[in-house]
C-alpha positions in Angstrom: 87.2 30.9 136.2 88.8 33.7 138.3 85.9 36.0 137.8 83.6 33.1 139.0 85.6 32.5 142.2 85.0 36.2 143.0 81.4 36.1 142.2 80.7 33.1 144.3 82.6 34.3 147.2 80.4 37.3 147.4 77.1 35.6 146.1 77.5 32.7 148.6 79.7 33.8 151.3 78.7 31.2 153.8 79.2 28.0 151.7 82.1 26.0 153.0 84.7 25.7 150.3 87.1 22.8 149.5 89.9 25.5 149.5 90.8 28.6 151.3 92.9 31.4 149.9 94.9 33.2 152.8 94.4 36.8 153.3 90.5 36.9 153.1 88.9 39.0 150.5 92.2 41.0 149.8 93.9 37.8 149.1 91.4 36.4 146.8 91.2 39.6 144.8 95.1 39.5 144.6 95.1 35.8 143.4 92.2 36.2 141.1 93.8 39.5 139.5 97.0 37.9 139.1 95.5 34.7 137.5 93.3 36.9 135.2 96.2 39.3 134.1 98.5 36.2 133.6 95.9 34.5 131.3 95.5 37.8 129.3 99.2 38.2 128.9 99.7 34.6 127.9 97.0 34.9 125.1 98.6 38.3 124.0 102.1 36.9 123.8 100.8 34.0 121.6 100.2 36.5 118.8 104.0 37.2 118.7 105.7 34.6 116.3 108.6 32.7 117.7 112.2 33.7 116.4 113.2 30.0 115.9 110.4 29.2 113.4 110.3 31.0 109.9 106.7 32.3 109.8 106.8 34.1 106.6 104.0 36.7 106.6 103.2 38.1 110.2 99.6 38.9 109.1 99.0 35.2 108.1 100.5 34.0 111.3 98.2 36.4 113.4 95.2 35.5 111.4 95.8 31.8 112.0 96.3 32.2 115.7 93.3 34.6 116.0 91.0 32.3 114.1 92.2 29.5 116.3 91.4 31.4 119.5 87.9 32.6 118.0 87.1 28.9 117.1 88.3 27.7 120.8 86.1 30.4 122.4 83.0 29.8 120.2 83.1 26.0 120.1 81.6 25.5 123.6 78.6 27.7 122.8 78.0 25.9 119.4 78.1 22.5 121.4 76.0 23.8 124.2 73.4 25.0 121.7 73.3 21.6 119.8 73.0 19.8 123.1 70.2 21.8 124.2 68.3 21.3 120.8 68.8 17.8 121.2 67.5 17.6 124.7 64.4 19.7 123.8 63.6 17.3 120.9 64.0 14.3 123.0 61.7 15.8 125.6 59.2 16.7 122.8 59.1 12.9 121.8 58.7 11.8 125.4 55.7 14.1 126.0 54.0 13.1 122.7 54.5 9.4 123.4 
């Protein structure tokens, strides 16, 4: 989302936006950089087990968290592919009818 904001600001600079980040391009870069670094830090800190919960094996905990992140990242692409196939089949049926 943060990289998309930067790309859109440079690709379509003349488009009127619903929001304005103060500071021009420097402000935009600062806000997007802080947001991106915060997201990366938050995901990274999620791999550290909390001290209040008895986790047992650290490797098992990290493996469960890693698989969850992987599924969460890949699921939108799988759903997009399935939706695309269904739409293409529907278009083929409409064309053949």
